C-alpha positions in Angstrom: -78.4 12.8 -167.9 -74.7 13.0 -167.5 -75.0 13.8 -163.8 -76.9 10.5 -163.3 -74.0 8.5 -164.6 -71.1 10.2 -162.7 -70.4 13.4 -160.8 -69.5 16.3 -162.9 -65.9 17.3 -161.9 -65.6 20.7 -160.2 -62.8 23.2 -160.6 -60.5 21.4 -158.1 -61.1 18.1 -159.7 -60.4 19.5 -163.1 -57.2 21.1 -161.8 -56.0 17.8 -160.3 -56.8 16.0 -163.5 -54.7 18.6 -165.5 -51.8 18.3 -163.1 -51.9 14.4 -163.2 -52.0 14.5 -167.0 -49.1 16.9 -167.2 -47.0 14.7 -164.8 -47.9 11.6 -166.8 -46.9 13.4 -170.0 -43.6 14.4 -168.5 -42.9 10.9 -167.3 -43.7 9.4 -170.7 -41.5 12.0 -172.4 -38.6 11.2 -170.1 -39.0 7.4 -170.7 -39.0 8.0 -174.5 -36.0 10.2 -174.2 -34.1 7.5 -172.3 -35.1 4.9 -174.8 -33.9 7.1 -177.7 -30.6 7.9 -175.9 -30.0 4.2 -175.2 -30.7 3.2 -178.8 -28.5 5.9 -180.1 -25.7 4.7 -177.8 -26.0 1.3 -179.3 -25.8 2.6 -182.9 -29.5 1.8 -183.7 -29.8 5.1 -185.7 -26.8 4.5 -187.9 -27.0 4.7 -191.7 -25.8 1.1 -191.9 -28.9 -0.1 -190.2 -31.5 2.3 -191.7 -30.0 2.8 -195.1 -31.4 -0.3 -196.8 -34.9 0.8 -195.6 -35.0 4.5 -196.1 -32.2 5.5 -198.4 -33.1 4.9 -202.1 -29.4 5.3 -203.0 -28.4 2.3 -200.9 -27.5 -0.7 -203.1 -29.9 -3.0 -201.2 -32.8 -0.6 -201.0 -34.6 -1.9 -204.1 -34.1 -5.5 -203.2 -35.3 -5.1 -199.6 -38.5 -3.2 -200.7 -39.2 -5.6 -203.5 -39.2 -8.5 -201.0 -41.2 -6.5 -198.5 -43.7 -5.5 -201.2 -44.2 -9.1 -202.3 -44.7 -10.1 -198.7 -47.3 -7.3 -198.2 -49.1 -8.4 -201.4 -49.2 -12.0 -200.1 -50.7 -10.7 -196.8 -53.4 -8.7 -198.7 -54.2 -11.7 -200.9 -54.7 -13.9 -197.8 -56.8 -11.2 -196.2 -58.9 -10.7 -199.3 -59.6 -14.4 -199.8 -60.4 -14.8 -196.1 -62.9 -11.9 -196.2 -64.7 -13.3 -199.3 -65.0 -16.8 -197.9 -65.8 -15.7 -194.4 -68.5 -13.3 -195.8 -70.1 -16.1 -197.8 -69.9 -18.7 -195.1 -70.9 -16.2 -192.4 -74.0 -15.2 -194.4 -75.0 -18.8 -194.8 -74.6 -19.5 -191.1 -76.5 -16.4 -190.2 -79.4 -17.3 -192.5 -79.4 -20.9 -191.3 -79.5 -19.7 -187.7 -82.4 -17.3 -188.4 -84.6 -19.6 -190.5 -83.9 -23.1 -189.3 -86.1 -25.3 -187.1 -85.2 -25.2 -183.4 -83.5 -28.6 -183.4 -81.4 -27.7 -186.4 -80.6 -24.2 -185.1 -79.0 -25.8 -182.1 -76.4 -27.5 -184.3 -75.6 -24.2 -186.0 -75.4 -22.3 -182.7 -73.0 -25.1 -181.4 -70.7 -24.7 -184.4 -70.7 -20.9 -184.0 -69.9 -21.0 -180.3 -67.2 -23.6 -180.6 -65.4 -21.8 -183.4 -65.9 -18.4 -181.8 -64.4 -19.7 -178.6 -61.2 -21.0 -180.3 -58.2 -18.6 -180.5 -57.3 -17.8 -184.1 -53.9 -19.3 -183.7 -55.5 -22.6 -182.8 -57.7 -22.5 -185.9 -54.7 -21.9 -188.1 -52.7 -24.7 -186.3 -55.5 -27.2 -186.9 -55.8 -26.3 -190.5 -52.0 -26.5 -191.0 -51.5 -29.7 -189.0 -54.7 -31.8 -189.2 -55.6 -31.4 -192.8 -52.3 -32.8 -194.1 -52.8 -35.8 -191.7 -56.1 -36.4 -193.4 -54.4 -36.5 -196.8 -55.5 -33.0 -197.8 -52.3 -31.3 -199.2 -52.8 -27.7 -200.0 -50.5 -24.7 -200.6 -49.5 -22.9 -197.4 -51.7 -19.9 -198.4 -54.9 -22.1 -198.1 -54.0 -23.4 -194.7 -53.8 -19.8 -193.5 -57.0 -18.9 -195.3 -58.9 -21.9 -194.0 -57.8 -21.2 -190.4 -58.7 -17.5 -190.6 -62.0 -18.3 -192.3 -63.1 -20.8 -189.7 -62.9 -18.1 -187.0 -63.9 -15.0 -188.9 -66.9 -16.6 -190.6 -68.7 -17.1 -187.3 -67.9 -13.6 -186.2 -69.3 -12.2 -189.4 -72.4 -14.5 -189.0 -73.1 -12.8 -185.6 -72.6 -9.4 -187.2 -75.1 -10.2 -190.0 -77.6 -11.7 -187.5 -77.3 -8.5 -185.4 -78.0 -6.5 -188.5 -81.1 -8.5 -189.4 -82.3 -8.2 -185.8 -82.0 -4.4 -186.0 -84.5 -4.2 -188.8 -88.1 -3.5 -187.7 -90.2 -6.6 -187.8 -93.0 -4.6 -189.5 -91.0 -4.8 -192.8 -90.9 -8.6 -192.9 -94.6 -8.8 -191.7 -95.6 -6.5 -194.5 -93.7 -8.6 -197.0 -95.3 -11.8 -195.7 -98.7 -10.2 -196.0 -98.3 -9.6 -199.8 -97.4 -13.3 -200.3 -93.6 -13.3 -200.3 -91.8 -16.4 -199.0 -89.3 -16.5 -196.2 -86.5 -16.9 -198.7 -87.6 -13.9 -200.7 -88.0 -11.8 -197.6 -84.4 -12.6 -196.5 -82.9 -12.2 -200.0 -84.7 -9.0 -201.1 -85.5 -7.1 -197.8 -83.6 -8.2 -194.7 -80.1 -9.2 -196.0 -79.5 -6.0 -198.1 -80.5 -3.8 -195.2 -78.4 -5.9 -192.7 -75.3 -5.5 -194.9 -75.9 -1.8 -195.1 -76.4 -1.4 -191.4 -73.4 -3.5 -190.4 -71.0 -2.3 -193.1 -68.8 -0.4 -190.7 -68.6 -3.5 -188.5 -67.7 -5.6 -191.5 -64.9 -3.2 -192.5 -63.6 -3.2 -188.9 -63.5 -7.0 -189.1 -61.3 -6.7 -192.1 -58.8 -4.9 -189.9 -58.7 -7.9 -187.6 -58.2 -10.2 -190.6 -55.3 -8.2 -191.9 -53.6 -8.3 -188.5 -54.3 -12.0 -188.0 -52.5 -12.9 -191.2 -49.2 -12.3 -189.3 -49.9 -15.5 -187.3 -48.8 -17.5 -190.4 -45.3 -16.5 -189.4 -45.5 -18.9 -186.5 -47.3 -21.8 -188.0 -47.7 -21.9 -191.7 -44.8 -21.6 -194.1 -46.5 -18.9 -196.1 -44.3 -15.9 -197.0 -46.5 -13.1 -195.8 -45.3 -9.7 -194.6 -43.9 -10.6 -191.2 -42.3 -13.8 -192.4 -40.6 -12.0 -195.3 -39.4 -9.3 -192.8 -37.9 -12.0 -190.7 -36.1 -13.5 -193.7 -34.7 -10.1 -194.5 -33.5 -9.7 -190.9 -31.8 -13.1 -191.1 -30.0 -12.0 -194.3 -28.7 -8.9 -192.6 -27.5 -10.9 -189.6 -25.6 -13.2 -191.9 -23.9 -10.1 -193.4 -22.9 -8.8 -190.0 -25.3 -5.9 -189.9 -28.3 -7.0 -187.8 -31.2 -4.6 -187.9 -34.3 -6.3 -186.4 -35.5 -3.1 -184.7 -35.4 -1.2 -187.9 -37.1 -3.8 -190.1 -39.9 -4.5 -187.5 -40.4 -0.8 -187.1 -41.1 -0.5 -190.8 -43.4 -3.5 -190.6 -45.3 -1.9 -187.7 -45.6 1.4 -189.5 -47.0 -0.3 -192.6 -49.6 -2.3 -190.6 -50.6 0.8 -188.7 -51.1 2.8 -191.9 -53.2 0.0 -193.5 -55.4 -0.6 -190.4 -55.7 3.1 -189.7 -56.9 3.7 -193.2 -59.4 0.9 -192.9 -60.6 2.2 -189.6 -61.1 5.7 -190.9 -63.0 4.2 -193.9 -65.3 2.4 -191.5 -65.9 5.6 -189.6 -66.5 7.5 -192.8 -69.0 4.8 -193.9 -70.8 4.9 -190.5 -71.1 8.7 -190.8 -72.4 8.5 -194.3 -75.0 5.9 -193.3 -76.1 8.0 -190.3 -76.3 11.1 -192.4 -78.4 9.4 -195.0 -80.7 8.0 -192.3 -81.2 11.5 -190.8 -81.7 13.3 -194.1 -84.2 10.7 -195.5 -87.5 12.4 -196.1 -90.3 11.2 -193.8 -93.3 9.7 -195.5 -95.9 12.3 -196.4 -99.3 12.3 -194.7 -102.3 11.0 -196.6 -103.9 14.5 -196.9 -100.6 15.9 -198.3 -100.5 13.2 -201.0 -104.0 14.0 -202.2 -105.1 17.5 -201.2 -107.9 17.6 -203.7 -109.5 14.5 -202.4 -109.1 15.8 -198.8 -110.9 19.0 -199.6 -113.7 17.2 -201.4 -114.3 15.1 -198.4 
């Protein structure tokens, strides 16, 4: 089947690929070395710039990390609230789109397509600028959460709808045949399986939410992780020891670690679900269930 998609590379093609890969690796290594040398020449690896971030003996180490820790907690709070609200609203939108009459379904589809087509930064901007104009004054956290929820709820709605569509129709037909209502079928049969099927995708969406919280740095006056880091940078600039590269490097490492962990958790969940599906025992045949009856017949 592989040969029908593309030509399998021969020995010469493999050799050329190896050579090109080695050349690219050497070029990347040279560029990185030049960057390191350039940064070192400008004193970017000095203890004055890195000490407050990596040296526990530095007098500012505890203060810097307490501020960064609080900013990270604020980021996780915003991401957690967004996930809960987006999951609830997304489930409602998915159910409404699945069960509504055609004329009403068009309204839901229109809302989903409009919100899904908006950039996240525009959703946050509307929440932070339009709501106060309407007389709705909220803490900065909630402007961020509302903007993120508006976008992520429609994405989660499509994820859940895809999960419901992946369930064999025979299950719902069997449920209807025993007298269950449409609401009971959704609540007791379809939605639990849809969440189970799409759990890796939902966890991956949490990664997107965590990264998108940094957009509050531009629009909303909420002291999340990136905004707190910028305040720390400004404080060091005022002291005459600017270190934006060092602080943003730490911020990047923390974000990468969190999102990498969430991504691996999503992969682990997907493997567990696939393994459970493969190892599930097939239904026994009728003769195997009642061998005595089969021999009598």
